[in-house]
PLY file of the C-alpha trace (Angstrom):
ply
format ascii 1.0
element vertex 478
property float x
property float y
property float z
element edge 477
property int vertex1
property int vertex2
end_header
-62.51 -128.72 -245.64
-63.25 -131.01 -242.54
-64.23 -133.81 -245.15
-60.64 -134.14 -246.58
-59.30 -134.92 -243.38
-61.91 -137.88 -241.98
-60.66 -141.14 -242.91
-62.14 -144.75 -242.37
-60.74 -144.94 -238.93
-59.36 -141.50 -237.93
-58.86 -138.15 -238.90
-55.36 -137.21 -240.46
-53.94 -134.33 -242.65
-50.90 -131.94 -243.04
-50.91 -129.24 -240.76
-51.55 -126.48 -240.74
-52.98 -126.68 -244.29
-55.44 -129.21 -244.17
-55.65 -129.45 -240.30
-55.54 -126.26 -238.19
-56.36 -125.14 -234.92
-59.74 -124.14 -235.80
-60.46 -127.38 -236.89
-59.19 -128.73 -233.33
-61.76 -126.97 -231.44
-64.90 -127.73 -233.98
-63.44 -131.88 -233.58
-63.50 -131.17 -229.85
-66.68 -129.93 -229.66
-68.07 -132.66 -232.02
-66.40 -135.42 -230.47
-67.63 -134.11 -226.94
-71.20 -134.12 -228.10
-70.83 -137.66 -229.87
-69.13 -139.31 -227.07
-71.22 -138.12 -224.11
-74.53 -138.65 -225.96
-73.26 -142.15 -226.73
-72.53 -142.68 -223.21
-76.13 -141.08 -222.19
-77.82 -143.66 -224.56
-76.22 -146.46 -223.33
-77.99 -145.51 -219.84
-75.15 -144.13 -217.78
-75.43 -140.69 -216.66
-72.94 -141.02 -213.93
-70.62 -137.93 -213.54
-67.32 -139.76 -214.70
-69.77 -140.11 -218.07
-68.92 -136.37 -218.74
-65.05 -136.94 -218.83
-63.13 -137.57 -222.12
-59.52 -138.29 -221.74
-56.62 -136.66 -224.00
-53.53 -137.20 -224.80
-50.43 -136.38 -227.32
-47.78 -137.57 -229.23
-44.65 -135.42 -229.23
-45.12 -133.54 -232.91
-44.69 -129.90 -232.95
-48.07 -129.15 -234.20
-49.66 -131.49 -231.20
-49.66 -129.08 -228.27
-51.84 -126.27 -230.00
-53.98 -128.68 -231.75
-54.19 -130.43 -228.11
-55.39 -127.26 -226.67
-58.00 -126.05 -229.26
-59.06 -129.86 -228.77
-59.53 -129.47 -225.42
-61.58 -125.93 -225.31
-63.97 -127.52 -227.79
-64.47 -130.41 -225.78
-64.95 -127.78 -222.60
-67.38 -125.26 -224.49
-69.71 -128.42 -225.35
-69.77 -129.15 -221.64
-67.38 -131.88 -221.61
-64.54 -132.75 -218.80
-61.38 -133.59 -219.95
-58.65 -135.55 -218.16
-55.22 -134.49 -220.07
-52.35 -137.19 -219.65
-50.04 -134.89 -221.64
-47.52 -136.98 -223.45
-48.12 -140.76 -224.03
-48.72 -143.71 -226.59
-51.85 -144.15 -228.18
-52.55 -147.34 -226.27
-52.45 -145.57 -223.07
-55.56 -143.96 -224.11
-57.35 -147.06 -224.27
-56.20 -147.93 -220.69
-57.11 -144.57 -218.98
-60.68 -144.85 -220.65
-61.11 -148.10 -218.89
-59.24 -147.14 -215.79
-61.08 -144.33 -215.03
-64.29 -145.48 -216.69
-64.87 -142.25 -219.04
-66.94 -141.39 -221.77
-64.24 -141.82 -224.30
-60.47 -140.80 -225.26
-58.93 -138.69 -228.03
-55.35 -139.16 -229.02
-53.65 -136.53 -230.68
-51.21 -138.28 -233.13
-50.80 -139.15 -236.85
-48.89 -142.10 -236.15
-46.31 -143.42 -238.57
-46.74 -140.04 -240.87
-44.38 -137.42 -241.52
-43.57 -134.68 -238.89
-46.06 -132.41 -240.71
-48.86 -134.55 -240.01
-51.28 -134.73 -237.49
-54.56 -136.13 -236.39
-56.98 -137.62 -233.76
-57.66 -141.22 -232.97
-61.03 -141.32 -231.32
-62.52 -144.24 -228.68
-65.51 -144.36 -227.17
-66.75 -145.96 -223.57
-64.74 -148.99 -223.15
-62.43 -147.78 -225.59
-64.54 -149.05 -228.43
-63.10 -147.72 -231.62
-64.73 -144.70 -233.46
-64.82 -145.32 -237.28
-66.54 -143.97 -239.92
-69.82 -146.31 -239.55
-69.38 -146.10 -235.49
-69.17 -142.40 -234.97
-66.69 -140.53 -237.06
-69.57 -139.50 -239.45
-71.43 -138.06 -236.56
-68.64 -136.37 -235.33
-67.84 -134.57 -238.76
-71.58 -133.57 -238.77
-71.06 -132.13 -235.40
-67.98 -130.48 -236.30
-69.13 -128.89 -239.44
-72.45 -127.65 -238.10
-70.41 -125.56 -235.16
-70.08 -121.78 -235.28
-67.77 -120.85 -232.42
-69.08 -117.33 -232.15
-72.51 -118.36 -232.02
-72.72 -120.67 -229.45
-73.23 -120.41 -225.80
-69.81 -121.91 -223.94
-70.32 -124.16 -221.56
-67.71 -124.82 -218.96
-66.10 -128.20 -218.62
-63.19 -128.47 -216.58
-59.39 -129.55 -217.29
-57.62 -131.98 -214.99
-54.19 -133.26 -215.42
-53.68 -136.42 -214.51
-50.42 -138.93 -214.23
-51.55 -142.54 -215.00
-48.00 -143.75 -215.72
-47.57 -145.81 -212.60
-50.99 -147.81 -213.24
-51.07 -147.95 -216.59
-47.24 -149.37 -216.05
-48.29 -152.58 -213.36
-51.09 -153.18 -216.11
-48.74 -153.68 -218.87
-45.74 -155.46 -216.69
-48.95 -157.79 -215.51
-48.54 -159.45 -219.28
-44.49 -159.98 -218.57
-43.75 -163.39 -217.22
-40.31 -163.34 -216.19
-38.79 -166.43 -214.37
-35.96 -165.67 -211.98
-32.28 -165.78 -213.23
-33.76 -164.56 -217.14
-31.39 -162.58 -218.83
-32.34 -161.21 -222.24
-30.95 -158.63 -224.61
-33.26 -155.92 -226.56
-32.46 -153.46 -229.13
-35.84 -151.21 -229.06
-36.03 -148.42 -231.96
-38.41 -145.85 -230.71
-38.26 -144.48 -234.27
-38.34 -140.73 -232.54
-41.79 -141.41 -231.21
-43.68 -142.07 -228.16
-42.05 -145.22 -227.29
-39.18 -142.90 -226.25
-41.41 -141.50 -223.73
-43.07 -144.52 -222.33
-40.51 -147.31 -222.52
-38.34 -145.67 -220.02
-41.46 -144.92 -217.68
-42.84 -148.69 -217.90
-39.20 -150.69 -217.68
-37.53 -148.28 -215.38
-34.82 -145.39 -215.72
-36.50 -142.58 -213.61
-40.41 -144.06 -213.30
-41.84 -144.98 -210.29
-41.38 -148.92 -211.86
-37.86 -150.71 -210.78
-36.09 -151.97 -214.08
-36.59 -155.79 -214.84
-33.61 -157.61 -213.44
-31.74 -159.11 -216.37
-33.52 -157.03 -219.04
-30.71 -155.34 -220.58
-32.48 -152.72 -223.24
-30.27 -150.98 -225.91
-31.80 -147.78 -227.03
-32.46 -146.69 -230.57
-33.98 -142.98 -231.59
-35.67 -142.43 -228.02
-35.40 -138.53 -228.42
-38.65 -137.40 -229.59
-37.96 -133.44 -228.77
-36.81 -132.32 -231.62
-39.31 -133.41 -234.25
-37.36 -135.35 -236.34
-37.13 -138.79 -237.27
-34.29 -140.77 -237.85
-36.22 -143.01 -240.36
-39.98 -143.04 -241.32
-41.78 -144.07 -238.31
-43.31 -146.92 -239.63
-41.87 -150.74 -239.32
-44.01 -152.21 -242.16
-41.39 -150.71 -244.39
-38.42 -152.65 -244.74
-36.00 -150.04 -245.12
-36.99 -148.34 -241.96
-35.88 -151.44 -240.01
-32.42 -151.42 -241.41
-30.87 -149.53 -238.30
-32.63 -151.75 -235.77
-31.55 -155.32 -237.90
-28.18 -154.04 -237.83
-27.89 -153.12 -234.05
-29.30 -156.75 -232.94
-26.19 -158.05 -234.86
-23.80 -155.89 -234.06
-25.02 -156.19 -230.15
-25.45 -160.13 -230.21
-28.86 -159.20 -228.91
-31.80 -161.73 -228.18
-34.26 -159.46 -229.87
-35.33 -156.37 -232.03
-38.28 -154.12 -231.54
-39.40 -151.53 -233.80
-42.22 -149.39 -232.93
-44.41 -146.59 -234.94
-44.96 -143.16 -234.11
-47.69 -143.53 -231.52
-45.92 -146.93 -230.31
-49.27 -148.82 -230.84
-47.75 -151.33 -233.24
-44.42 -152.88 -233.16
-42.05 -155.07 -235.68
-40.07 -157.73 -234.18
-36.76 -158.52 -235.37
-35.27 -162.26 -234.23
-31.55 -162.55 -233.17
-30.19 -163.27 -237.01
-31.59 -160.09 -237.67
-34.58 -160.73 -239.54
-38.18 -159.47 -239.49
-40.87 -161.54 -238.20
-43.84 -161.44 -240.15
-46.91 -160.31 -238.15
-48.91 -163.16 -239.12
-46.42 -165.57 -237.98
-46.17 -163.55 -234.54
-49.77 -163.84 -234.28
-49.33 -167.76 -234.38
-46.88 -167.56 -231.79
-48.61 -165.59 -229.56
-51.84 -167.29 -230.20
-49.93 -170.42 -228.56
-49.03 -168.38 -225.61
-52.42 -167.61 -224.98
-53.92 -170.87 -225.43
-51.71 -172.37 -222.92
-53.78 -170.11 -220.51
-57.37 -170.25 -221.61
-57.57 -173.52 -223.52
-60.50 -173.38 -226.45
-60.39 -169.98 -226.67
-61.27 -168.13 -229.76
-58.36 -166.09 -231.69
-59.06 -163.63 -234.35
-56.73 -162.86 -237.40
-56.25 -160.70 -240.45
-57.91 -162.67 -243.25
-54.63 -161.82 -245.28
-52.78 -164.14 -242.90
-50.61 -167.15 -243.70
-52.74 -170.36 -243.58
-50.36 -171.39 -240.69
-52.24 -169.10 -238.43
-55.33 -171.27 -238.17
-53.62 -174.45 -238.61
-51.39 -173.60 -235.33
-54.73 -172.14 -233.50
-56.32 -175.35 -234.12
-53.50 -177.33 -233.40
-53.13 -175.60 -229.91
-56.78 -176.45 -229.29
-58.48 -172.81 -229.60
-60.82 -171.47 -232.33
-59.52 -169.66 -235.22
-61.85 -166.89 -236.20
-60.84 -165.05 -239.44
-61.41 -161.06 -239.47
-61.86 -158.39 -241.42
-58.72 -155.81 -241.90
-59.00 -152.82 -239.79
-58.83 -152.19 -235.59
-62.65 -151.73 -235.72
-63.55 -154.82 -236.83
-60.63 -156.96 -235.27
-61.97 -155.46 -232.08
-65.71 -156.36 -233.10
-64.64 -159.70 -233.67
-62.62 -159.92 -230.42
-65.80 -158.77 -228.44
-68.32 -161.22 -230.28
-65.98 -164.20 -229.74
-64.95 -163.49 -226.69
-61.29 -163.73 -228.08
-58.45 -164.35 -225.97
-56.10 -162.61 -228.48
-55.90 -161.12 -232.03
-53.44 -160.03 -234.74
-53.25 -158.29 -238.16
-50.53 -157.83 -240.79
-50.35 -154.18 -239.78
-48.62 -154.90 -236.50
-51.68 -154.58 -234.35
-52.37 -157.06 -231.56
-55.19 -157.05 -229.36
-55.68 -158.66 -225.81
-58.38 -159.52 -224.01
-57.31 -158.46 -220.59
-56.37 -155.35 -222.27
-60.18 -154.35 -222.77
-59.94 -156.27 -226.21
-57.86 -153.00 -227.50
-54.42 -152.88 -229.01
-51.03 -152.36 -227.89
-47.52 -152.61 -229.14
-45.70 -152.81 -225.70
-47.70 -155.79 -224.27
-47.10 -157.37 -227.73
-43.42 -156.96 -226.81
-43.88 -158.19 -223.30
-45.60 -161.28 -224.20
-42.84 -161.94 -226.85
-40.20 -161.52 -224.02
-42.13 -163.79 -221.88
-42.03 -166.65 -224.87
-38.30 -166.04 -224.86
-37.90 -165.96 -221.01
-39.73 -169.47 -220.65
-37.67 -171.17 -223.47
-34.64 -169.59 -222.55
-33.80 -172.95 -220.85
-33.71 -174.51 -224.11
-31.56 -171.97 -225.93
-34.53 -171.35 -228.35
-33.70 -168.23 -230.19
-36.80 -166.35 -231.92
-35.85 -167.58 -235.35
-36.24 -171.24 -234.11
-39.58 -170.30 -232.44
-40.71 -168.74 -236.11
-39.07 -171.19 -238.51
-41.73 -174.14 -238.06
-44.68 -171.19 -238.67
-42.89 -169.35 -241.69
-43.68 -172.79 -244.01
-45.44 -171.32 -246.72
-44.17 -168.59 -249.20
-45.85 -165.78 -249.49
-46.20 -162.74 -252.02
-46.51 -159.79 -249.52
-49.08 -157.23 -250.34
-48.42 -156.20 -253.92
-50.59 -153.03 -255.56
-51.82 -152.62 -258.97
-53.05 -149.80 -260.66
-56.14 -150.15 -262.11
-59.22 -147.73 -262.80
-62.20 -150.54 -263.13
-61.36 -152.26 -259.72
-64.92 -153.68 -259.69
-64.63 -155.29 -263.02
-61.28 -156.90 -262.32
-62.67 -158.56 -259.43
-65.86 -159.86 -261.16
-63.87 -161.03 -263.76
-61.61 -162.94 -261.28
-64.47 -164.10 -259.63
-65.99 -165.56 -262.62
-62.68 -167.05 -264.05
-62.13 -169.11 -260.82
-65.37 -170.25 -259.99
-65.28 -173.02 -262.35
-65.18 -176.52 -261.14
-61.67 -177.01 -262.41
-59.84 -174.55 -260.63
-61.35 -176.18 -257.38
-61.74 -172.76 -255.53
-63.79 -171.34 -252.91
-64.68 -167.92 -253.01
-65.63 -165.26 -250.10
-66.05 -161.54 -249.72
-65.73 -161.17 -246.22
-63.38 -158.39 -246.96
-62.57 -157.95 -250.49
-62.41 -161.11 -252.25
-60.57 -164.32 -251.15
-60.19 -166.83 -253.69
-58.94 -170.32 -252.01
-57.86 -173.42 -253.53
-55.14 -174.14 -251.18
-56.52 -178.01 -250.16
-56.61 -178.86 -254.08
-54.30 -176.95 -255.64
-51.69 -175.57 -252.79
-52.64 -171.97 -253.35
-54.99 -169.10 -252.06
-55.07 -165.24 -252.39
-57.15 -162.23 -251.24
-57.68 -158.84 -253.36
-58.99 -155.74 -251.37
-59.97 -152.56 -253.31
-58.11 -149.60 -251.82
-60.73 -147.10 -250.24
-58.92 -143.68 -251.85
-57.00 -144.67 -254.82
-57.42 -146.78 -257.93
-55.73 -149.71 -256.84
-56.13 -153.22 -255.98
-53.96 -154.95 -252.66
-52.97 -158.73 -253.36
-51.93 -160.91 -251.17
-51.13 -164.60 -252.24
-49.57 -167.65 -250.54
-49.07 -171.38 -251.88
-47.28 -174.66 -250.67
-44.48 -174.08 -252.44
-42.30 -171.40 -254.11
-43.00 -173.00 -257.58
-46.83 -173.04 -257.26
-46.81 -169.49 -255.90
-44.94 -168.09 -259.20
-47.02 -169.89 -261.05
-50.64 -168.57 -259.69
-49.04 -165.49 -259.15
-48.04 -164.86 -263.10
-51.56 -165.90 -263.68
-53.42 -163.47 -261.75
-51.25 -160.39 -262.06
-52.01 -159.57 -265.33
-55.37 -159.16 -264.80
-55.21 -156.85 -261.94
-53.55 -153.85 -263.74
-50.29 -152.19 -263.36
-47.78 -153.23 -260.72
-47.10 -150.35 -258.46
-44.25 -149.85 -255.68
-46.25 -148.41 -252.97
0 1
1 2
2 3
3 4
4 5
5 6
6 7
7 8
8 9
9 10
10 11
11 12
12 13
13 14
14 15
15 16
16 17
17 18
18 19
19 20
20 21
21 22
22 23
23 24
24 25
25 26
26 27
27 28
28 29
29 30
30 31
31 32
32 33
33 34
34 35
35 36
36 37
37 38
38 39
39 40
40 41
41 42
42 43
43 44
44 45
45 46
46 47
47 48
48 49
49 50
50 51
51 52
52 53
53 54
54 55
55 56
56 57
57 58
58 59
59 60
60 61
61 62
62 63
63 64
64 65
65 66
66 67
67 68
68 69
69 70
70 71
71 72
72 73
73 74
74 75
75 76
76 77
77 78
78 79
79 80
80 81
81 82
82 83
83 84
84 85
85 86
86 87
87 88
88 89
89 90
90 91
91 92
92 93
93 94
94 95
95 96
96 97
97 98
98 99
99 100
100 101
101 102
102 103
103 104
104 105
105 106
106 107
107 108
108 109
109 110
110 111
111 112
112 113
113 114
114 115
115 116
116 117
117 118
118 119
119 120
120 121
121 122
122 123
123 124
124 125
125 126
126 127
127 128
128 129
129 130
130 131
131 132
132 133
133 134
134 135
135 136
136 137
137 138
138 139
139 140
140 141
141 142
142 143
143 144
144 145
145 146
146 147
147 148
148 149
149 150
150 151
151 152
152 153
153 154
154 155
155 156
156 157
157 158
158 159
159 160
160 161
161 162
162 163
163 164
164 165
165 166
166 167
167 168
168 169
169 170
170 171
171 172
172 173
173 174
174 175
175 176
176 177
177 178
178 179
179 180
180 181
181 182
182 183
183 184
184 185
185 186
186 187
187 188
188 189
189 190
190 191
191 192
192 193
193 194
194 195
195 196
196 197
197 198
198 199
199 200
200 201
201 202
202 203
203 204
204 205
205 206
206 207
207 208
208 209
209 210
210 211
211 212
212 213
213 214
214 215
215 216
216 217
217 218
218 219
219 220
220 221
221 222
222 223
223 224
224 225
225 226
226 227
227 228
228 229
229 230
230 231
231 232
232 233
233 234
234 235
235 236
236 237
237 238
238 239
239 240
240 241
241 242
242 243
243 244
244 245
245 246
246 247
247 248
248 249
249 250
250 251
251 252
252 253
253 254
254 255
255 256
256 257
257 258
258 259
259 260
260 261
261 262
262 263
263 264
264 265
265 266
266 267
267 268
268 269
269 270
270 271
271 272
272 273
273 274
274 275
275 276
276 277
277 278
278 279
279 280
280 281
281 282
282 283
283 284
284 285
285 286
286 287
287 288
288 289
289 290
290 291
291 292
292 293
293 294
294 295
295 296
296 297
297 298
298 299
299 300
300 301
301 302
302 303
303 304
304 305
305 306
306 307
307 308
308 309
309 310
310 311
311 312
312 313
313 314
314 315
315 316
316 317
317 318
318 319
319 320
320 321
321 322
322 323
323 324
324 325
325 326
326 327
327 328
328 329
329 330
330 331
331 332
332 333
333 334
334 335
335 336
336 337
337 338
338 339
339 340
340 341
341 342
342 343
343 344
344 345
345 346
346 347
347 348
348 349
349 350
350 351
351 352
352 353
353 354
354 355
355 356
356 357
357 358
358 359
359 360
360 361
361 362
362 363
363 364
364 365
365 366
366 367
367 368
368 369
369 370
370 371
371 372
372 373
373 374
374 375
375 376
376 377
377 378
378 379
379 380
380 381
381 382
382 383
383 384
384 385
385 386
386 387
387 388
388 389
389 390
390 391
391 392
392 393
393 394
394 395
395 396
396 397
397 398
398 399
399 400
400 401
401 402
402 403
403 404
404 405
405 406
406 407
407 408
408 409
409 410
410 411
411 412
412 413
413 414
414 415
415 416
416 417
417 418
418 419
419 420
420 421
421 422
422 423
423 424
424 425
425 426
426 427
427 428
428 429
429 430
430 431
431 432
432 433
433 434
434 435
435 436
436 437
437 438
438 439
439 440
440 441
441 442
442 443
443 444
444 445
445 446
446 447
447 448
448 449
449 450
450 451
451 452
452 453
453 454
454 455
455 456
456 457
457 458
458 459
459 460
460 461
461 462
462 463
463 464
464 465
465 466
466 467
467 468
468 469
469 470
470 471
471 472
472 473
473 474
474 475
475 476
476 477
């Protein structure tokens, strides 16, 4: 049963049929065993290395799952620092700020209310994925018999980290005196509804930012209901914030996902900004601070990302899709910043971890600094969004490997002028010669191939898309 809820990067399932309180205890026990052993293997046996930070989102099942998770950690002998309700990125901060063995966030991110799960990080907030510890936690959890163990007595401490966390987040905000910006924030009835007031004022220990006018949408996260699916990557879920930006004549819109570690930006005209285009814009901001630094980006991103990084004097580094790989690439290359199409953005000065609210702070900083020139978000993005893109298209096909093999054979001939690499899926690139490139990745869980394509002009994009699509199977809507 446990095997059905362990995914590539986290643990997730519907509550209580696939994920229940008993499993939460097992996972707590298994996570404690893995995290404390991992810290000890690293040579650190200080008392803080018995601490595991725990936080939760606003779902109705989160309190009981958190309680049992904590019992499991304690019964193994781990100590818990309980942060209560928070955004996922606060866990990454807390693990580093308190120098703990790791952290667990109880959340199902952008999934519907009947889902829940766990995101686990180890020391220094390094991600725990299938190949970096989740398989070990699954084995530990599956082998535990609660009635047969000798329970140990770990402790639990409630800690309010909002003041230091708020100071950390706001350290990324550059706000020249006299700046005035109006921002519509859609919290998706998720954790941004708790986090934004704590960081930007309104009853928190932080003073409000002078000149920052925040218009709140869907901030109530007490009813376990969503005004829309808490996934900002789905266009339909942005309609409310887009309309509000136009109505309020706002400078910016921001839509967060359920656990507020991702966000999508809306420009002053009500248009969603592509996350790869935003990566390029933010890269220029950070390269002005750290000239020559590496910037890591999702390999599905527009060619303009690498071009803009190079133009700004930085080192572009293509990365595999997924936070485990992006964080690893950030660390290996001492990257100053990283971004991927999923809306996750990573920061060296945030322990190489991602943060939705820090992303928003950097965007606000860029607008604040260019305000005297009256340059809106749409003007900043327009030069970057210079190549037509297909967006991600899914195709249903049973023999995924055969389809990819046929494509590699077809496009490896010299006349195509393409290079082929398999860093993540298959990337076939003939941009320099014929003005197009595309990447195809296999779904880990479904008989699907995922296509992302780009070209130098719309006609070329239409032509190569028409050529490639029939080879991939039946197009599907998700």
